[in-house]
VMD Tcl script that builds the backbone (N, CA, C; Angstrom):
set m [mol new atoms 567]
animate dup $m
set s [atomselect $m all]
$s set {name element resname resid chain x y z} {
  {N N MET 1 A 109.383 139.571 2.078}
  {CA C MET 1 A 107.379 140.280 1.876}
  {C C MET 1 A 107.106 140.133 3.013}
  {N N GLU 2 A 105.820 140.356 3.486}
  {CA C GLU 2 A 105.378 140.534 4.684}
  {C C GLU 2 A 103.929 139.728 4.154}
  {N N ALA 3 A 103.447 138.175 4.400}
  {CA C ALA 3 A 101.975 137.555 4.054}
  {C C ALA 3 A 101.066 138.520 4.220}
  {N N THR 4 A 100.101 138.200 3.273}
  {CA C THR 4 A 98.861 138.961 3.465}
  {C C THR 4 A 97.906 138.344 4.477}
  {N N VAL 5 A 96.770 139.278 5.239}
  {CA C VAL 5 A 95.938 138.442 6.032}
  {C C VAL 5 A 95.597 137.180 5.477}
  {N N PRO 6 A 94.971 137.080 4.376}
  {CA C PRO 6 A 94.406 136.044 4.304}
  {C C PRO 6 A 95.575 134.308 4.149}
  {N N GLN 7 A 96.860 134.552 3.803}
  {CA C GLN 7 A 97.844 133.683 3.981}
  {C C GLN 7 A 98.144 133.375 5.297}
  {N N LYS 8 A 97.777 134.693 5.943}
  {CA C LYS 8 A 98.277 134.759 7.658}
  {C C LYS 8 A 96.912 133.588 8.133}
  {N N LEU 9 A 96.254 134.123 7.695}
  {CA C LEU 9 A 94.607 132.836 8.386}
  {C C LEU 9 A 94.891 131.386 7.677}
  {N N GLU 10 A 95.198 131.274 6.451}
  {CA C GLU 10 A 95.599 130.292 5.963}
  {C C GLU 10 A 96.610 129.156 6.875}
  {N N THR 11 A 97.264 129.952 7.340}
  {CA C THR 11 A 98.616 129.554 8.031}
  {C C THR 11 A 98.145 129.420 9.319}
  {N N LEU 12 A 97.164 129.968 10.491}
  {CA C LEU 12 A 96.941 129.774 11.314}
  {C C LEU 12 A 95.780 128.440 11.153}
  {N N LEU 13 A 94.826 128.553 10.396}
  {CA C LEU 13 A 94.246 127.505 9.927}
  {C C LEU 13 A 94.973 125.857 9.889}
  {N N LYS 14 A 95.963 126.001 8.967}
  {CA C LYS 14 A 97.057 124.539 9.079}
  {C C LYS 14 A 97.455 124.532 10.413}
  {N N LEU 15 A 97.884 125.188 11.214}
  {CA C LEU 15 A 98.905 125.364 12.281}
  {C C LEU 15 A 97.327 124.850 13.350}
  {N N GLN 16 A 96.286 125.432 13.409}
  {CA C GLN 16 A 95.377 124.566 14.220}
  {C C GLN 16 A 94.705 123.410 13.897}
  {N N ALA 17 A 94.657 122.619 12.429}
  {CA C ALA 17 A 94.542 121.639 12.152}
  {C C ALA 17 A 95.537 120.537 12.431}
  {N N LEU 18 A 96.544 120.822 12.408}
  {CA C LEU 18 A 97.647 120.164 13.296}
  {C C LEU 18 A 97.669 120.094 14.747}
  {N N ASP 19 A 97.200 120.667 15.276}
  {CA C ASP 19 A 97.434 121.035 16.491}
  {C C ASP 19 A 96.063 120.072 17.207}
  {N N SER 20 A 95.232 119.769 16.113}
  {CA C SER 20 A 93.721 118.974 16.690}
  {C C SER 20 A 94.148 117.887 16.195}
  {N N LYS 21 A 95.367 117.561 15.195}
  {CA C LYS 21 A 95.493 115.966 14.758}
  {C C LYS 21 A 96.518 115.883 16.409}
  {N N LEU 22 A 97.540 116.598 16.645}
  {CA C LEU 22 A 98.006 116.029 17.763}
  {C C LEU 22 A 97.316 116.204 19.369}
  {N N ASP 23 A 96.361 116.699 19.563}
  {CA C ASP 23 A 95.074 116.942 20.194}
  {C C ASP 23 A 94.617 115.337 20.176}
  {N N GLU 24 A 94.326 114.944 19.014}
  {CA C GLU 24 A 93.681 113.745 19.140}
  {C C GLU 24 A 94.769 112.621 19.348}
  {N N ILE 25 A 95.546 112.346 18.817}
  {CA C ILE 25 A 96.524 111.436 19.070}
  {C C ILE 25 A 96.618 111.166 20.881}
  {N N VAL 26 A 96.847 112.275 21.364}
  {CA C VAL 26 A 96.765 112.562 22.918}
  {C C VAL 26 A 95.774 111.906 23.126}
  {N N LYS 27 A 94.456 112.393 22.711}
  {CA C LYS 27 A 93.222 111.993 23.330}
  {C C LYS 27 A 93.023 110.040 23.527}
  {N N MET 28 A 93.370 110.309 22.463}
  {CA C MET 28 A 93.809 108.510 21.973}
  {C C MET 28 A 93.830 107.872 22.831}
  {N N ARG 29 A 94.870 108.233 23.788}
  {CA C ARG 29 A 95.829 107.493 24.738}
  {C C ARG 29 A 95.440 107.988 26.532}
  {N N GLY 30 A 94.691 109.214 26.066}
  {CA C GLY 30 A 94.695 110.020 27.279}
  {C C GLY 30 A 93.679 109.212 28.364}
  {N N ASP 31 A 93.026 108.325 28.212}
  {CA C ASP 31 A 92.480 108.047 29.616}
  {C C ASP 31 A 92.950 106.527 30.061}
  {N N LEU 32 A 94.005 106.183 28.857}
  {CA C LEU 32 A 95.430 104.902 29.525}
  {C C LEU 32 A 96.354 105.276 30.807}
  {N N PRO 33 A 96.668 106.824 30.252}
  {CA C PRO 33 A 97.896 107.067 31.721}
  {C C PRO 33 A 96.694 107.330 32.706}
  {N N GLU 34 A 96.178 107.831 32.821}
  {CA C GLU 34 A 94.887 108.107 34.038}
  {C C GLU 34 A 94.639 106.643 34.377}
  {N N GLU 35 A 94.382 106.089 33.917}
  {CA C GLU 35 A 93.990 104.510 34.201}
  {C C GLU 35 A 94.502 103.674 35.175}
  {N N ILE 36 A 96.155 103.770 34.146}
  {CA C ILE 36 A 97.620 103.217 34.812}
  {C C ILE 36 A 97.483 103.462 36.706}
  {N N ARG 37 A 97.351 105.213 36.125}
  {CA C ARG 37 A 97.830 105.842 37.458}
  {C C ARG 37 A 97.083 105.027 38.691}
  {N N ASP 38 A 95.745 105.220 38.165}
  {CA C ASP 38 A 94.324 105.021 39.114}
  {C C ASP 38 A 94.435 103.266 39.508}
  {N N LEU 39 A 95.436 102.376 38.649}
  {CA C LEU 39 A 95.116 100.779 39.012}
  {C C LEU 39 A 96.672 100.935 39.817}
  {N N GLU 40 A 97.555 101.573 39.787}
  {CA C GLU 40 A 99.031 101.260 40.424}
  {C C GLU 40 A 98.364 101.699 41.836}
  {N N ASP 41 A 97.484 102.887 42.052}
  {CA C ASP 41 A 97.295 103.759 43.175}
  {C C ASP 41 A 96.901 102.503 43.850}
  {N N GLU 42 A 95.832 101.968 43.120}
  {CA C GLU 42 A 95.164 100.878 43.772}
  {C C GLU 42 A 95.972 99.573 44.411}
  {N N LEU 43 A 96.687 99.217 43.771}
  {CA C LEU 43 A 97.742 98.282 44.247}
  {C C LEU 43 A 98.092 98.734 44.651}
  {N N ILE 44 A 98.624 100.115 44.808}
  {CA C ILE 44 A 99.808 100.733 46.845}
  {C C ILE 44 A 98.477 100.184 47.844}
  {N N GLY 45 A 97.417 100.507 47.507}
  {CA C GLY 45 A 95.944 100.195 48.565}
  {C C GLY 45 A 96.231 99.055 49.105}
  {N N PHE 46 A 96.502 98.201 48.303}
  {CA C PHE 46 A 95.902 96.550 48.479}
  {C C PHE 46 A 97.340 96.401 49.101}
  {N N GLY 47 A 98.347 96.908 48.634}
  {CA C GLY 47 A 99.324 96.238 49.784}
  {C C GLY 47 A 99.308 96.959 50.804}
  {N N THR 48 A 99.304 98.090 51.169}
  {CA C THR 48 A 99.072 98.475 52.359}
  {C C THR 48 A 98.044 97.884 53.191}
  {N N ARG 49 A 96.782 97.701 53.286}
  {CA C ARG 49 A 95.657 96.517 53.278}
  {C C ARG 49 A 96.293 95.184 54.640}
  {N N ILE 50 A 96.853 94.625 52.934}
  {CA C ILE 50 A 97.869 93.489 53.535}
  {C C ILE 50 A 98.660 93.437 54.535}
  {N N LYS 51 A 99.544 94.599 54.392}
  {CA C LYS 51 A 100.108 94.649 55.394}
  {C C LYS 51 A 99.620 94.918 56.912}
  {N N LYS 52 A 98.905 95.894 56.734}
  {CA C LYS 52 A 97.986 96.361 57.997}
  {C C LYS 52 A 97.275 95.405 59.131}
  {N N PHE 53 A 96.782 94.100 58.008}
  {CA C PHE 53 A 95.897 92.828 58.422}
  {C C PHE 53 A 97.321 92.231 58.818}
  {N N GLU 54 A 98.044 91.901 58.039}
  {CA C GLU 54 A 99.662 91.311 59.087}
  {C C GLU 54 A 99.885 91.642 60.468}
  {N N THR 55 A 99.769 92.799 60.297}
  {CA C THR 55 A 100.316 93.259 61.808}
  {C C THR 55 A 99.302 93.182 62.585}
  {N N GLU 56 A 97.995 93.087 62.065}
  {CA C GLU 56 A 96.742 93.088 63.447}
  {C C GLU 56 A 96.937 91.393 63.643}
  {N N ILE 57 A 97.354 90.523 62.721}
  {CA C ILE 57 A 97.112 89.132 62.769}
  {C C ILE 57 A 98.621 89.070 63.547}
  {N N GLU 58 A 99.312 89.379 63.608}
  {CA C GLU 58 A 101.097 89.258 64.956}
  {C C GLU 58 A 100.161 89.956 66.311}
  {N N GLY 59 A 99.404 90.774 66.252}
  {CA C GLY 59 A 99.128 91.196 67.399}
  {C C GLY 59 A 97.858 90.141 67.860}
  {N N PHE 60 A 97.637 89.610 66.916}
  {CA C PHE 60 A 96.348 88.592 67.362}
  {C C PHE 60 A 97.001 87.472 68.183}
  {N N LYS 61 A 98.294 86.413 67.431}
  {CA C LYS 61 A 99.277 86.037 67.966}
  {C C LYS 61 A 99.465 85.957 68.968}
  {N N GLU 62 A 99.947 87.485 69.096}
  {CA C GLU 62 A 101.246 87.733 70.275}
  {C C GLU 62 A 100.123 87.822 71.861}
  {N N GLU 63 A 98.793 87.855 71.425}
  {CA C GLU 63 A 97.194 88.029 72.153}
  {C C GLU 63 A 96.977 86.748 72.425}
  {N N ILE 64 A 97.172 85.795 71.950}
  {CA C ILE 64 A 96.852 83.984 71.884}
  {C C ILE 64 A 98.028 83.691 73.222}
  {N N SER 65 A 99.274 84.199 72.852}
  {CA C SER 65 A 100.181 83.644 73.681}
  {C C SER 65 A 100.320 84.065 75.183}
  {N N ASN 66 A 100.206 85.645 74.693}
  {CA C ASN 66 A 99.901 85.693 76.385}
  {C C ASN 66 A 98.946 85.323 76.740}
  {N N ARG 67 A 97.742 84.966 76.741}
  {CA C ARG 67 A 96.342 84.448 77.129}
  {C C ARG 67 A 97.178 83.118 77.473}
  {N N LYS 68 A 97.403 82.675 76.352}
  {CA C LYS 68 A 97.829 80.613 77.033}
  {C C LYS 68 A 98.832 80.598 78.101}
  {N N ASN 69 A 100.078 81.872 78.199}
  {CA C ASN 69 A 100.796 82.070 79.253}
  {C C ASN 69 A 99.886 82.017 80.476}
  {N N ALA 70 A 98.932 83.167 80.277}
  {CA C ALA 70 A 98.377 83.601 81.717}
  {C C ALA 70 A 97.445 82.359 82.550}
  {N N SER 71 A 96.686 81.219 81.331}
  {CA C SER 71 A 96.099 80.370 81.666}
  {C C SER 71 A 97.096 78.836 82.529}
  {N N LYS 72 A 98.018 79.099 81.968}
  {CA C LYS 72 A 99.136 78.504 82.508}
  {C C LYS 72 A 99.942 78.427 84.152}
  {N N GLU 73 A 99.428 79.933 84.158}
  {CA C GLU 73 A 100.392 80.156 85.816}
  {C C GLU 73 A 98.600 80.419 86.430}
  {N N SER 74 A 97.785 80.502 85.742}
  {CA C SER 74 A 96.436 80.343 86.524}
  {C C SER 74 A 96.025 78.846 87.426}
  {N N GLU 75 A 96.413 78.050 86.182}
  {CA C GLU 75 A 96.791 76.655 86.522}
  {C C GLU 75 A 97.525 75.885 87.321}
  {N N LYS 76 A 98.806 76.627 87.540}
  {CA C LYS 76 A 99.422 76.531 89.234}
  {C C LYS 76 A 99.223 76.794 89.830}
  {N N LEU 77 A 98.898 77.946 89.948}
  {CA C LEU 77 A 98.062 78.697 91.171}
  {C C LEU 77 A 96.894 77.419 91.715}
  {N N ILE 78 A 96.380 77.342 90.411}
  {CA C ILE 78 A 94.838 76.587 91.324}
  {C C ILE 78 A 95.614 75.058 92.163}
  {N N LYS 79 A 96.624 74.441 91.768}
  {CA C LYS 79 A 97.099 73.155 92.084}
  {C C LYS 79 A 98.225 73.975 93.640}
  {N N LYS 80 A 98.422 74.642 93.230}
  {CA C LYS 80 A 98.878 75.629 94.748}
  {C C LYS 80 A 97.971 76.019 95.932}
  {N N TYR 81 A 96.467 75.940 95.416}
  {CA C TYR 81 A 95.908 76.561 96.273}
  {C C TYR 81 A 94.898 75.067 96.592}
  {N N ILE 82 A 94.970 74.328 95.440}
  {CA C ILE 82 A 94.315 72.704 96.102}
  {C C ILE 82 A 95.301 72.194 97.299}
  {N N ASP 83 A 96.549 72.402 96.997}
  {CA C ASP 83 A 97.556 71.680 98.340}
  {C C ASP 83 A 97.393 72.305 99.614}
  {N N GLN 84 A 97.168 74.067 99.250}
  {CA C GLN 84 A 97.253 74.504 100.349}
  {C C GLN 84 A 95.498 74.039 101.492}
  {N N GLN 85 A 94.845 73.849 100.409}
  {CA C GLN 85 A 93.421 73.692 100.793}
  {C C GLN 85 A 93.563 72.554 101.912}
  {N N SER 86 A 94.828 71.358 101.870}
  {CA C SER 86 A 94.531 70.555 102.632}
  {C C SER 86 A 95.303 70.707 103.752}
  {N N ASN 87 A 96.384 72.131 103.873}
  {CA C ASN 87 A 96.502 72.446 105.238}
  {C C ASN 87 A 95.610 73.084 105.922}
  {N N VAL 88 A 94.570 73.886 105.624}
  {CA C VAL 88 A 93.751 74.847 106.239}
  {C C VAL 88 A 93.225 74.589 108.272}
  {N N ARG 89 A 93.392 75.794 108.866}
  {CA C ARG 89 A 92.928 75.280 109.983}
  {C C ARG 89 A 91.831 75.522 110.292}
  {N N ASN 90 A 90.810 76.390 109.509}
  {CA C ASN 90 A 89.209 76.585 109.720}
  {C C ASN 90 A 88.854 77.526 108.484}
  {N N ASN 91 A 87.357 77.334 108.576}
  {CA C ASN 91 A 86.401 77.376 107.219}
  {C C ASN 91 A 86.693 78.622 106.254}
  {N N ARG 92 A 87.002 79.410 107.147}
  {CA C ARG 92 A 87.610 80.945 106.925}
  {C C ARG 92 A 88.550 80.928 105.607}
  {N N GLU 93 A 89.937 80.163 106.068}
  {CA C GLU 93 A 90.511 79.669 105.027}
  {C C GLU 93 A 90.532 78.942 104.173}
  {N N TYR 94 A 89.271 77.993 103.821}
  {CA C TYR 94 A 89.243 77.149 103.198}
  {C C TYR 94 A 88.241 77.673 102.003}
  {N N ASP 95 A 87.298 78.564 102.708}
  {CA C ASP 95 A 86.373 79.440 101.735}
  {C C ASP 95 A 87.017 80.749 100.658}
  {N N ALA 96 A 88.103 81.420 101.530}
  {CA C ALA 96 A 88.754 82.027 100.914}
  {C C ALA 96 A 89.680 80.983 99.733}
  {N N ILE 97 A 90.065 80.246 99.968}
  {CA C ILE 97 A 91.291 79.334 99.086}
  {C C ILE 97 A 90.490 78.726 97.720}
  {N N SER 98 A 89.018 78.463 98.344}
  {CA C SER 98 A 87.715 77.994 97.249}
  {C C SER 98 A 87.401 79.207 96.273}
  {N N LYS 99 A 87.639 80.236 96.871}
  {CA C LYS 99 A 87.183 81.944 95.639}
  {C C LYS 99 A 88.717 81.354 94.995}
  {N N GLU 100 A 89.419 81.809 95.536}
  {CA C GLU 100 A 91.188 81.824 94.590}
  {C C GLU 100 A 91.023 80.844 93.692}
  {N N ILE 101 A 90.629 79.608 93.785}
  {CA C ILE 101 A 90.611 78.657 92.845}
  {C C ILE 101 A 89.182 79.237 92.114}
  {N N GLU 102 A 88.378 78.791 92.256}
  {CA C GLU 102 A 86.992 79.589 91.452}
  {C C GLU 102 A 87.952 80.844 90.211}
  {N N LEU 103 A 87.992 82.009 91.376}
  {CA C LEU 103 A 88.602 83.141 90.062}
  {C C LEU 103 A 89.470 82.797 89.194}
  {N N GLN 104 A 90.309 81.375 89.518}
  {CA C GLN 104 A 91.453 81.321 88.609}
  {C C GLN 104 A 90.810 80.358 87.613}
  {N N GLN 105 A 89.924 79.695 88.315}
  {CA C GLN 105 A 88.988 79.175 86.865}
  {C C GLN 105 A 88.223 79.635 85.893}
  {N N LEU 106 A 87.684 80.943 86.600}
  {CA C LEU 106 A 87.533 81.665 85.710}
  {C C LEU 106 A 88.133 83.102 84.723}
  {N N ASP 107 A 89.102 82.897 85.131}
  {CA C ASP 107 A 90.287 83.379 84.117}
  {C C ASP 107 A 91.313 82.845 83.401}
  {N N ILE 108 A 90.843 81.191 83.195}
  {CA C ILE 108 A 91.158 80.618 82.439}
  {C C ILE 108 A 90.181 80.324 81.394}
  {N N GLN 109 A 88.953 80.368 81.955}
  {CA C GLN 109 A 87.602 80.399 80.802}
  {C C GLN 109 A 87.738 81.669 80.023}
  {N N LEU 110 A 87.970 82.555 80.455}
  {CA C LEU 110 A 87.946 83.901 79.915}
  {C C LEU 110 A 88.860 84.093 78.789}
  {N N ALA 111 A 90.220 83.241 79.496}
  {CA C ALA 111 A 91.797 82.946 78.604}
  {C C ALA 111 A 91.326 82.480 77.255}
  {N N GLU 112 A 90.415 81.062 77.627}
  {CA C GLU 112 A 89.665 80.445 76.296}
  {C C GLU 112 A 88.789 81.107 75.054}
  {N N LYS 113 A 88.205 82.279 76.407}
  {CA C LYS 113 A 87.253 82.654 75.191}
  {C C LYS 113 A 88.221 83.697 74.146}
  {N N LYS 114 A 88.979 84.240 74.791}
  {CA C LYS 114 A 89.895 85.552 74.348}
  {C C LYS 114 A 90.329 84.457 73.599}
  {N N ILE 115 A 90.937 83.539 73.624}
  {CA C ILE 115 A 91.873 83.183 72.281}
  {C C ILE 115 A 90.915 82.658 71.279}
  {N N LYS 116 A 89.800 81.681 71.668}
  {CA C LYS 116 A 88.851 81.490 70.843}
  {C C LYS 116 A 88.505 82.633 70.130}
  {N N GLU 117 A 88.566 84.220 70.307}
  {CA C GLU 117 A 87.989 85.349 69.331}
  {C C GLU 117 A 88.946 85.747 68.821}
  {N N ALA 118 A 90.322 85.039 69.137}
  {CA C ALA 118 A 91.310 85.802 68.673}
  {C C ALA 118 A 91.844 85.037 67.295}
  {N N THR 119 A 91.597 83.828 67.434}
  {CA C THR 119 A 91.828 82.765 66.426}
  {C C THR 119 A 90.686 82.906 65.242}
  {N N LEU 120 A 89.122 83.173 65.513}
  {CA C LEU 120 A 88.401 83.595 64.942}
  {C C LEU 120 A 88.855 84.834 63.842}
  {N N LYS 121 A 89.321 86.009 64.506}
  {CA C LYS 121 A 89.945 86.793 63.896}
  {C C LYS 121 A 91.075 86.852 63.220}
  {N N ILE 122 A 91.836 86.072 63.425}
  {CA C ILE 122 A 93.288 85.868 63.021}
  {C C ILE 122 A 92.621 85.257 61.202}
  {N N ASP 123 A 91.417 83.910 61.345}
  {CA C ASP 123 A 90.966 83.199 60.490}
  {C C ASP 123 A 90.693 84.458 59.326}
  {N N SER 124 A 89.641 85.112 60.137}
  {CA C SER 124 A 88.775 85.971 59.108}
  {C C SER 124 A 89.938 87.136 58.413}
  {N N ARG 125 A 90.626 87.553 59.020}
  {CA C ARG 125 A 91.974 87.903 58.313}
  {C C ARG 125 A 92.829 88.068 57.410}
  {N N ASN 126 A 93.024 86.731 57.656}
  {CA C ASN 126 A 93.817 85.572 56.877}
  {C C ASN 126 A 92.496 85.393 55.141}
  {N N LEU 127 A 90.925 85.296 55.488}
  {CA C LEU 127 A 90.566 84.744 54.446}
  {C C LEU 127 A 90.769 86.741 53.755}
  {N N GLU 128 A 90.125 87.339 54.640}
  {CA C GLU 128 A 90.284 88.988 54.028}
  {C C GLU 128 A 91.724 89.281 52.972}
  {N N ILE 129 A 93.057 88.384 53.683}
  {CA C ILE 129 A 94.013 88.731 52.888}
  {C C ILE 129 A 93.633 87.905 51.458}
  {N N GLU 130 A 94.052 86.943 51.912}
  {CA C GLU 130 A 93.909 85.952 50.766}
  {C C GLU 130 A 92.586 86.429 49.290}
  {N N ALA 131 A 91.459 87.050 49.985}
  {CA C ALA 131 A 90.699 87.956 48.685}
  {C C ALA 131 A 91.354 89.309 48.058}
  {N N ILE 132 A 92.416 90.040 49.073}
  {CA C ILE 132 A 92.576 90.809 48.360}
  {C C ILE 132 A 93.746 90.606 47.657}
  {N N LYS 133 A 94.868 89.224 47.677}
  {CA C LYS 133 A 95.379 88.944 46.862}
  {C C LYS 133 A 94.881 88.300 45.712}
  {N N ASN 134 A 93.810 87.856 45.880}
  {CA C ASN 134 A 93.302 87.303 44.362}
  {C C ASN 134 A 92.702 88.780 43.151}
  {N N SER 135 A 92.031 89.818 44.406}
  {CA C SER 135 A 92.067 91.162 43.491}
  {C C SER 135 A 92.983 91.740 43.107}
  {N N LEU 136 A 94.280 91.821 43.894}
  {CA C LEU 136 A 95.426 92.129 43.151}
  {C C LEU 136 A 96.005 91.395 42.377}
  {N N SER 137 A 95.802 89.919 42.472}
  {CA C SER 137 A 96.504 89.498 41.195}
  {C C SER 137 A 95.739 89.734 39.648}
  {N N GLU 138 A 94.509 89.769 40.044}
  {CA C GLU 138 A 93.538 90.626 38.852}
  {C C GLU 138 A 93.931 91.787 38.585}
  {N N ARG 139 A 93.812 92.697 39.404}
  {CA C ARG 139 A 94.348 94.100 39.096}
  {C C ARG 139 A 95.884 94.286 38.241}
  {N N GLU 140 A 96.796 93.635 38.973}
  {CA C GLU 140 A 98.163 93.272 38.291}
  {C C GLU 140 A 98.055 93.052 36.830}
  {N N LYS 141 A 97.111 92.111 36.426}
  {CA C LYS 141 A 96.785 91.788 34.839}
  {C C LYS 141 A 96.366 92.630 34.149}
  {N N ASP 142 A 95.138 93.213 34.940}
  {CA C ASP 142 A 94.861 94.662 34.195}
  {C C ASP 142 A 95.889 95.848 33.775}
  {N N LEU 143 A 96.524 95.499 34.891}
  {CA C LEU 143 A 97.839 97.135 34.851}
  {C C LEU 143 A 98.647 96.646 33.594}
  {N N ALA 144 A 98.910 95.615 33.719}
  {CA C ALA 144 A 99.991 94.772 32.510}
  {C C ALA 144 A 99.281 94.922 31.209}
  {N N ASN 145 A 98.034 94.647 31.122}
  {CA C ASN 145 A 97.408 94.790 29.683}
  {C C ASN 145 A 97.192 96.547 29.264}
  {N N LYS 146 A 96.962 97.173 30.099}
  {CA C LYS 146 A 96.496 98.710 29.803}
  {C C LYS 146 A 97.918 99.176 29.889}
  {N N LYS 147 A 99.130 98.883 30.314}
  {CA C LYS 147 A 100.533 99.026 29.887}
  {C C LYS 147 A 100.881 99.198 28.607}
  {N N SER 148 A 100.902 97.664 28.335}
  {CA C SER 148 A 100.663 96.977 26.905}
  {C C SER 148 A 100.106 97.849 25.704}
  {N N GLU 149 A 98.889 98.131 26.054}
  {CA C GLU 149 A 97.459 98.582 25.442}
  {C C GLU 149 A 98.352 100.220 24.934}
  {N N LEU 150 A 98.960 100.652 26.238}
  {CA C LEU 150 A 99.420 102.107 25.901}
  {C C LEU 150 A 100.444 102.084 25.196}
  {N N GLU 151 A 101.770 101.047 25.479}
  {CA C GLU 151 A 102.473 100.949 24.480}
  {C C GLU 151 A 102.723 100.974 23.035}
  {N N ILE 152 A 101.280 100.227 22.656}
  {CA C ILE 152 A 101.088 99.968 21.046}
  {C C ILE 152 A 100.674 101.009 20.799}
  {N N LEU 153 A 99.266 101.898 21.326}
  {CA C LEU 153 A 99.096 103.145 21.036}
  {C C LEU 153 A 100.088 104.117 20.850}
  {N N VAL 154 A 101.448 104.153 21.681}
  {CA C VAL 154 A 102.611 105.518 21.584}
  {C C VAL 154 A 103.510 104.785 20.812}
  {N N SER 155 A 103.537 103.402 20.396}
  {CA C SER 155 A 104.177 102.890 19.187}
  {C C SER 155 A 104.379 103.125 18.041}
  {N N GLU 156 A 102.506 103.013 17.852}
  {CA C GLU 156 A 101.690 103.196 16.542}
  {C C GLU 156 A 101.558 104.471 16.185}
  {N N SER 157 A 101.352 105.355 16.963}
  {CA C SER 157 A 101.121 106.719 16.699}
  {C C SER 157 A 102.533 107.677 16.732}
  {N N LEU 158 A 103.946 107.304 17.403}
  {CA C LEU 158 A 105.084 107.706 17.900}
  {C C LEU 158 A 105.522 108.470 16.050}
  {N N GLU 159 A 105.369 107.795 15.226}
  {CA C GLU 159 A 106.030 108.174 13.634}
  {C C GLU 159 A 104.975 109.035 13.250}
  {N N GLU 160 A 103.672 108.748 13.342}
  {CA C GLU 160 A 102.737 110.070 12.854}
  {C C GLU 160 A 102.913 111.323 13.737}
  {N N GLU 161 A 103.360 110.950 15.176}
  {CA C GLU 161 A 103.358 112.137 16.257}
  {C C GLU 161 A 104.099 113.116 15.880}
  {N N THR 162 A 105.203 112.341 15.512}
  {CA C THR 162 A 106.827 112.962 15.327}
  {C C THR 162 A 106.961 114.002 13.777}
  {N N LYS 163 A 106.022 113.024 12.825}
  {CA C LYS 163 A 105.903 114.208 11.353}
  {C C LYS 163 A 105.005 114.998 11.543}
  {N N ILE 164 A 103.979 114.686 12.696}
  {CA C ILE 164 A 102.825 116.281 12.288}
  {C C ILE 164 A 103.665 117.248 13.545}
  {N N GLN 165 A 104.403 116.953 14.228}
  {CA C GLN 165 A 105.664 117.977 14.663}
  {C C GLN 165 A 106.181 118.607 14.040}
  {N N LYS 166 A 106.661 118.186 12.955}
  {CA C LYS 166 A 108.170 118.811 12.010}
  {C C LYS 166 A 106.985 119.513 11.443}
  {N N ASP 167 A 105.606 118.798 10.955}
  {CA C ASP 167 A 104.940 119.848 10.092}
  {C C ASP 167 A 104.855 121.155 10.496}
  {N N ARG 168 A 104.345 121.125 12.109}
  {CA C ARG 168 A 103.670 121.999 13.044}
  {C C ARG 168 A 104.845 123.177 12.948}
  {N N GLU 169 A 105.856 123.119 13.008}
  {CA C GLU 169 A 107.165 123.574 13.412}
  {C C GLU 169 A 107.402 124.486 11.937}
  {N N LYS 170 A 107.265 124.002 10.705}
  {CA C LYS 170 A 107.469 124.080 9.591}
  {C C LYS 170 A 106.308 125.210 9.886}
  {N N VAL 171 A 104.818 124.860 9.860}
  {CA C VAL 171 A 103.753 126.175 9.701}
  {C C VAL 171 A 104.574 127.097 10.595}
  {N N GLN 172 A 104.491 127.105 11.543}
  {CA C GLN 172 A 104.765 127.632 13.082}
  {C C GLN 172 A 105.728 128.817 12.402}
  {N N LYS 173 A 107.073 128.191 11.765}
  {CA C LYS 173 A 107.735 129.525 11.617}
  {C C LYS 173 A 107.227 130.741 10.302}
  {N N GLN 174 A 106.286 130.124 9.896}
  {CA C GLN 174 A 105.743 131.086 8.820}
  {C C GLN 174 A 105.235 132.383 9.333}
  {N N LEU 175 A 105.037 131.604 10.539}
  {CA C LEU 175 A 104.138 132.841 11.322}
  {C C LEU 175 A 104.969 134.126 12.284}
  {N N GLU 176 A 103.611 135.182 12.243}
  {CA C GLU 176 A 104.862 136.132 12.910}
  {C C GLU 176 A 104.772 135.598 14.373}
  {N N GLU 177 A 105.730 136.024 15.142}
  {CA C GLU 177 A 106.140 135.817 16.219}
  {C C GLU 177 A 104.659 135.996 17.452}
  {N N ARG 178 A 104.486 137.533 17.059}
  {CA C ARG 178 A 103.280 137.834 17.911}
  {C C ARG 178 A 101.970 137.421 17.756}
  {N N LEU 179 A 101.680 136.855 16.078}
  {CA C LEU 179 A 100.993 136.280 15.736}
  {C C LEU 179 A 100.651 134.872 16.529}
  {N N TYR 180 A 101.420 134.064 16.504}
  {CA C TYR 180 A 101.789 132.972 16.636}
  {C C TYR 180 A 101.663 132.444 18.442}
  {N N GLN 181 A 101.886 134.061 19.471}
  {CA C GLN 181 A 101.827 133.977 20.797}
  {C C GLN 181 A 100.395 133.965 20.778}
  {N N SER 182 A 100.020 134.848 20.326}
  {CA C SER 182 A 98.177 134.877 20.423}
  {C C SER 182 A 97.878 133.971 20.209}
  {N N TYR 183 A 98.235 133.435 19.338}
  {CA C TYR 183 A 97.450 132.044 18.525}
  {C C TYR 183 A 97.738 130.734 19.890}
  {N N ASN 184 A 98.691 130.618 20.809}
  {CA C ASN 184 A 98.902 129.618 21.793}
  {C C ASN 184 A 98.164 130.133 22.885}
  {N N ARG 185 A 97.950 131.456 23.342}
  {CA C ARG 185 A 97.448 132.130 24.229}
  {C C ARG 185 A 95.774 131.362 24.552}
  {N N LEU 186 A 95.456 131.724 22.613}
  {CA C LEU 186 A 94.195 131.310 22.905}
  {C C LEU 186 A 93.747 130.136 22.648}
  {N N ARG 187 A 94.709 129.190 22.445}
  {CA C ARG 187 A 94.616 127.994 22.595}
  {C C ARG 187 A 94.430 127.558 23.875}
  {N N HIS 188 A 95.295 127.739 24.688}
  {CA C HIS 188 A 95.249 127.533 25.962}
  {C C HIS 188 A 94.548 128.018 27.275}
  {N N ASN 189 A 93.985 128.784 26.508}
  {CA C ASN 189 A 93.094 129.022 27.513}
  {C C ASN 189 A 91.621 128.397 27.543}
}
mol reanalyze $m
mol bondsrecalc $m
mol representation Tube
mol addrep $m
């Protein structure tokens, strides 16, 4: 026997009420999954920034090492030029060697300046890494809290959600397929 129009409407109303309850359950946890994804993305970003800074620090350390080696080479050349100064034959040679010594001393000063700058950059990056690690730690705690919150919400609502799904299936079976498809089309638009 085919259902009357009022019965069909009543069945649709029951289905809509059940769907609304399901929507409420999903809405209760609705923001949490998104917040969890955002936190996870943020943690990945922190990790990437830490790696980037660590790479920069390695570059600065390499620069310091290269500058120190260049300074040592300049010091060796200065000693060599000082030894040569005692064996010069004329003023032009003496002046040329003096200029070379002066150039090497300037190279040493420049290297020392660059070493100080690189050391300051390393210190700065280390401070930034420390700050990021602190933020990372806080965000990891937030993430753990949000995940446990979501687990609690899901576990609390799982039984109710399952019951509503079963009731929904029963009500759905009472509807004609054509009517149910129309309902779904309207619901999802």
